[in-house]
Every structure is written in structure tokens, then in C-alpha cells.
PALO-866425 format. One line per 10 residues: number of its first residue (from 1); their letters; for each residue x, y, z of N, C-alpha, C. Coordinates in nm, 3 decimals, decimal comma, padded with zeros to 5 digits, always signed. Layout:
N
NUM = a = X:Y:Z:X:Y:Z:X:Y:Z; ...
This chain:
118
1 = xxxxxxxxxx = -00,974:+00,394:-02,289:-00,991:+00,485:-02,177:-01,113:+00,572:-02,204; -01,199:+00,584:-02,108:-01,317:+00,667:-02,126:-01,290:+00,808:-02,075; -01,377:+00,899:-02,114:-01,362:+01,037:-02,067:-01,377:+01,047:-01,916; -01,444:+00,949:-01,855:-01,464:+00,956:-01,711:-01,341:+00,913:-01,633; -01,242:+00,853:-01,700:-01,120:+00,808:-01,632:-01,013:+00,915:-01,631; -01,057:+01,037:-01,611:-00,965:+01,150:-01,604:-01,018:+01,251:-01,503; -00,928:+01,332:-01,453:-00,964:+01,437:-01,358:-00,872:+01,556:-01,384; -00,921:+01,678:-01,376:-00,834:+01,794:-01,396:-00,719:+01,793:-01,294; -00,598:+01,812:-01,342:-00,480:+01,808:-01,254:-00,485:+01,915:-01,146; -00,550:+02,027:-01,173:-00,554:+02,132:-01,070:-00,642:+02,092:-00,950
11 = xxxxxxxxxx = -00,719:+01,984:-00,964:-00,798:+01,933:-00,851:-00,720:+01,832:-00,767; -00,594:+01,805:-00,807:-00,511:+01,708:-00,735:-00,376:+01,766:-00,693; -00,377:+01,868:-00,608:-00,248:+01,913:-00,556:-00,189:+01,803:-00,466; -00,062:+01,809:-00,433:-00,003:+01,706:-00,346:-00,086:+01,684:-00,219; -00,108:+01,555:-00,189:-00,183:+01,518:-00,070:-00,333:+01,503:-00,091; -00,383:+01,526:-00,213:-00,527:+01,519:-00,239:-00,565:+01,391:-00,312; -00,692:+01,354:-00,296:-00,751:+01,238:-00,362:-00,882:+01,282:-00,426; -00,911:+01,229:-00,545:-01,035:+01,262:-00,614:-01,087:+01,142:-00,691; -01,193:+01,164:-00,764:-01,260:+01,056:-00,839:-01,240:+01,074:-00,989; -01,206:+00,963:-01,054:-01,199:+00,958:-01,200:-01,264:+00,827:-01,242
21 = xxxxxxxxxx = -01,392:+00,831:-01,272:-01,465:+00,709:-01,307:-01,470:+00,614:-01,188; -01,427:+00,491:-01,209:-01,426:+00,390:-01,102:-01,298:+00,392:-01,020; -01,222:+00,497:-01,030:-01,090:+00,504:-00,967:-01,081:+00,616:-00,864; -01,011:+00,588:-00,756:-00,967:+00,692:-00,662:-00,829:+00,732:-00,711; -00,813:+00,857:-00,748:-00,688:+00,907:-00,805:-00,632:+01,011:-00,710; -00,503:+01,004:-00,686:-00,443:+01,098:-00,592:-00,304:+01,140:-00,632; -00,254:+01,234:-00,554:-00,121:+01,290:-00,576:-00,041:+01,265:-00,449; +00,049:+01,169:-00,457:+00,133:+01,131:-00,344:+00,271:+01,190:-00,365; +00,295:+01,304:-00,302:+00,424:+01,373:-00,312:+00,466:+01,399:-00,457; +00,371:+01,444:-00,539:+00,401:+01,477:-00,677:+00,390:+01,362:-00,775
31 = xxxxxxxxxx = +00,361:+01,241:-00,725:+00,342:+01,125:-00,812:+00,196:+01,084:-00,805; +00,134:+01,069:-00,921:-00,007:+01,033:-00,926:-00,025:+00,882:-00,913; -00,139:+00,843:-00,855:-00,174:+00,701:-00,844:-00,323:+00,685:-00,873; -00,361:+00,561:-00,905:-00,502:+00,527:-00,923:-00,526:+00,389:-00,865; -00,628:+00,378:-00,780:-00,670:+00,250:-00,723:-00,822:+00,241:-00,732; -00,873:+00,118:-00,725:-01,018:+00,101:-00,729:-01,082:+00,178:-00,614; -01,202:+00,228:-00,636:-01,265:+00,323:-00,544:-01,327:+00,263:-00,420; -01,356:+00,136:-00,415:-01,433:+00,080:-00,304:-01,345:+00,012:-00,201; -01,358:+00,057:-00,077:-01,286:-00,002:+00,035:-01,325:-00,150:+00,048; -01,231:-00,233:+00,082:-01,256:-00,377:+00,094:-01,328:-00,411:+00,224
41 = xxxxxxxxxx = -01,349:-00,314:+00,309:-01,416:-00,337:+00,436:-01,568:-00,328:+00,419; -01,621:-00,207:+00,396:-01,765:-00,190:+00,380:-01,799:-00,105:+00,258; -01,709:-00,107:+00,161:-01,731:-00,045:+00,030:-01,744:+00,107:+00,031; -01,681:+00,172:+00,127:-01,678:+00,319:+00,127:-01,608:+00,368:+00,002; -01,641:+00,489:-00,040:-01,581:+00,549:-00,159:-01,445:+00,608:-00,122; -01,338:+00,541:-00,166:-01,203:+00,583:-00,131:-01,163:+00,715:-00,199; -01,237:+00,758:-00,300:-01,206:+00,887:-00,361:-01,241:+01,002:-00,266; -01,313:+00,971:-00,159:-01,342:+01,069:-00,054:-01,248:+01,054:+00,064; -01,147:+00,967:+00,049:-01,050:+00,944:+00,155:-00,942:+01,050:+00,158; -00,838:+01,020:+00,233:-00,727:+01,115:+00,247:-00,596:+01,037:+00,243
51 = xxxxxxxxxx = -00,486:+01,110:+00,232:-00,354:+01,051:+00,237:-00,291:+01,085:+00,372; -00,231:+00,985:+00,435:-00,167:+01,011:+00,564:-00,020:+01,047:+00,544; +00,051:+01,067:+00,653:+00,192:+01,108:+00,647:+00,281:+01,005:+00,579; +00,238:+00,877:+00,579:+00,316:+00,772:+00,514:+00,279:+00,755:+00,367; +00,185:+00,834:+00,316:+00,142:+00,823:+00,177:+00,040:+00,715:+00,154; -00,020:+00,662:+00,262:-00,124:+00,560:+00,249:-00,260:+00,628:+00,229; -00,345:+00,563:+00,151:-00,482:+00,610:+00,132:-00,565:+00,562:+00,251; -00,635:+00,655:+00,315:-00,712:+00,625:+00,435:-00,860:+00,631:+00,402; -00,930:+00,524:+00,436:-01,074:+00,515:+00,411:-01,147:+00,621:+00,494; -01,245:+00,690:+00,433:-01,315:+00,795:+00,506:-01,411:+00,743:+00,613
61 = xxxxxxxxxx = -01,449:+00,616:+00,609:-01,546:+00,566:+00,706:-01,481:+00,512:+00,832; -01,388:+00,419:+00,821:-01,332:+00,353:+00,939:-01,179:+00,350:+00,942; -01,117:+00,433:+00,860:-00,973:+00,457:+00,861:-00,886:+00,337:+00,828; -00,937:+00,240:+00,752:-00,848:+00,136:+00,699:-00,746:+00,207:+00,610; -00,623:+00,158:+00,609:-00,516:+00,223:+00,532:-00,466:+00,129:+00,422; -00,443:+00,188:+00,302:-00,399:+00,112:+00,186:-00,270:+00,168:+00,129; -00,181:+00,076:+00,089:-00,061:+00,113:+00,014:-00,105:+00,134:-00,130; -00,093:+00,255:-00,181:-00,143:+00,286:-00,315:-00,055:+00,228:-00,425; +00,064:+00,182:-00,390:+00,152:+00,120:-00,491:+00,115:-00,025:-00,517; +00,060:-00,093:-00,415:+00,032:-00,236:-00,427:-00,116:-00,270:-00,414
71 = xxxxxxxxxx = -00,195:-00,182:-00,354:-00,336:-00,209:-00,327:-00,358:-00,284:-00,198; -00,252:-00,315:-00,124:-00,263:-00,389:+00,001:-00,322:-00,302:+00,113; -00,408:-00,364:+00,195:-00,454:-00,299:+00,317:-00,342:-00,316:+00,419; -00,285:-00,206:+00,465:-00,173:-00,215:+00,558:-00,217:-00,199:+00,703; -00,337:-00,149:+00,722:-00,395:-00,142:+00,856:-00,545:-00,158:+00,842; -00,601:-00,244:+00,924:-00,744:-00,273:+00,916:-00,829:-00,160:+00,969; -00,960:-00,174:+00,954:-01,053:-00,068:+00,995:-01,055:-00,050:+01,147; -01,099:+00,067:+01,186:-01,115:+00,101:+01,327:-01,263:+00,119:+01,356; -01,338:+00,011:+01,336:-01,481:+00,015:+01,361:-01,556:-00,059:+01,253; -01,688:-00,059:+01,265:-01,776:-00,117:+01,165:-01,912:-00,051:+01,177
81 = xxxxxxxxxx = -01,988:-00,056:+01,067:-02,115:+00,016:+01,056:-02,097:+00,158:+01,108; -02,172:+00,203:+01,206:-02,158:+00,339:+01,257:-02,063:+00,353:+01,373; -02,008:+00,241:+01,420:-01,920:+00,242:+01,537:-01,777:+00,276:+01,497; -01,714:+00,362:+01,574:-01,573:+00,397:+01,553:-01,499:+00,370:+01,684; -01,415:+00,270:+01,682:-01,341:+00,235:+01,802:-01,269:+00,103:+01,782; -01,208:+00,051:+01,888:-01,129:-00,072:+01,876:-01,213:-00,195:+01,845; -01,164:-00,275:+01,753:-01,228:-00,402:+01,714:-01,117:-00,501:+01,679; -01,033:-00,541:+01,775:-00,913:-00,620:+01,742:-00,937:-00,746:+01,659; -01,023:-00,835:+01,699:-01,045:-00,959:+01,623:-01,107:-00,933:+01,487; -01,204:-00,845:+01,484:-01,271:-00,810:+01,360:-01,174:-00,745:+01,261
91 = xxxxxxxxxx = -01,091:-00,654:+01,311:-00,993:-00,586:+01,227:-00,899:-00,687:+01,162; -00,854:-00,787:+01,237:-00,764:-00,889:+01,182:-00,837:-00,973:+01,077; -00,963:-01,003:+01,099:-01,042:-01,077:+01,002:-01,050:-01,000:+00,870; -01,081:-00,873:+00,877:-01,091:-00,790:+00,757:-00,957:-00,783:+00,686; -00,849:-00,764:+00,760:-00,716:-00,761:+00,697:-00,685:-00,894:+00,631; -00,731:-01,004:+00,689:-00,706:-01,136:+00,632:-00,770:-01,152:+00,496; -00,899:-01,119:+00,485:-00,961:-01,136:+00,353:-00,921:-01,026:+00,257; -00,884:-00,908:+00,307:-00,838:-00,801:+00,219:-00,705:-00,837:+00,153; -00,631:-00,928:+00,214:-00,505:-00,974:+00,154:-00,532:-01,039:+00,018; -00,646:-01,105:+00,006:-00,682:-01,171:-00,119:-00,766:-01,082:-00,210
101 = xxxxxxxxxx = -00,822:-00,977:-00,153:-00,907:-00,884:-00,228:-00,844:-00,745:-00,231; -00,722:-00,739:-00,279:-00,650:-00,610:-00,285:-00,724:-00,512:-00,375; -00,695:-00,385:-00,354:-00,744:-00,283:-00,446:-00,675:-00,304:-00,581; -00,747:-00,280:-00,689:-00,684:-00,281:-00,821:-00,600:-00,155:-00,833; -00,486:-00,166:-00,898:-00,393:-00,055:-00,913:-00,371:-00,028:-01,061; -00,377:+00,098:-01,099:-00,349:+00,140:-01,237:-00,252:+00,257:-01,234; -00,194:+00,286:-01,347:-00,110:+00,404:-01,359:-00,198:+00,526:-01,379; -00,156:+00,635:-01,324:-00,221:+00,764:-01,346:-00,112:+00,860:-01,391; -00,134:+00,922:-01,505:-00,033:+01,009:-01,566:-00,092:+01,145:-01,599; -00,007:+01,245:-01,592:-00,049:+01,379:-01,633:-00,040:+01,388:-01,784
111 = xxxxxxxx = -00,151:+01,428:-01,844:-00,157:+01,451:-01,989:-00,225:+01,586:-02,009; -00,145:+01,685:-02,044:-00,199:+01,819:-02,060:-00,249:+01,872:-01,927; -00,375:+01,914:-01,925:-00,434:+01,969:-01,802:-00,503:+01,864:-01,716; -00,496:+01,739:-01,758:-00,566:+01,631:-01,687:-00,470:+01,526:-01,634; -00,520:+01,452:-01,535:-00,456:+01,328:-01,491:-00,547:+01,218:-01,543; -00,489:+01,122:-01,617:-00,568:+01,014:-01,676:-00,523:+00,881:-01,622; -00,618:+00,790:-01,611:-00,592:+00,655:-01,565:-00,567:+00,569:-01,688; -00,455:+00,498:-01,687:-00,420:+00,415:-01,805:-00,419:+00,268:-01,767
């Protein structure tokens, strides 16, 4: 584990997401998670994303949603490039290949004042 695979726990109150090295690390209702940082759609930085009411990680660019327990894309993007809006066929295509290109999932644990990716 490198020093970059950690983030101060006080930067991750419930509902927040942050960056720890190559990982998007968050606090989902008091439980920490770590997933790879790049969205499978257009490689947005998921550490800049948010958590929705269902506890899914939401991409900051086009709102693709990921289950942080499995890395699965549970809802495809709502747009592409600079466009934000409906893209039914395209969204299904992205969800199709994202099924095979899931986010990597790691454990994130509180150790002292930090949350570390293991």
C-alpha cells in the first residue's frame, strides 16, 4: 500500500467521495468503499462524483451510476461529450460494454485518522 492510497477520514463524512491515489473512496452510510477512479463511459474522475439516495456512485460528467459493492454500472450515462440529455441507444451500448469493464473494487478501512485502501 502506498502513502497515496489513503485519505484523512475527516474528509469523508457520510455521503462524501474523495481521492486516494487511483481510487475513488467514499463513505456510504458509515461504511467506506473504494473503486477505480475512471468512469467506464468517458473516463471522468469518479472521485469528483457524488452518492445518490440509493448509495450509488454517480459520475460527475454524465450521471452514470455505479454499485460501489460490485463495480457494476447500474444506470448508463445521460449524454456524451458536452451534451446532457436522453441517448437511449447509446446509453444501452455503454451499459453493455461496462458489464465487462466493471470498476475495480477494493476494501477501504479506517486506520487511525485515515481511511486506507487495502
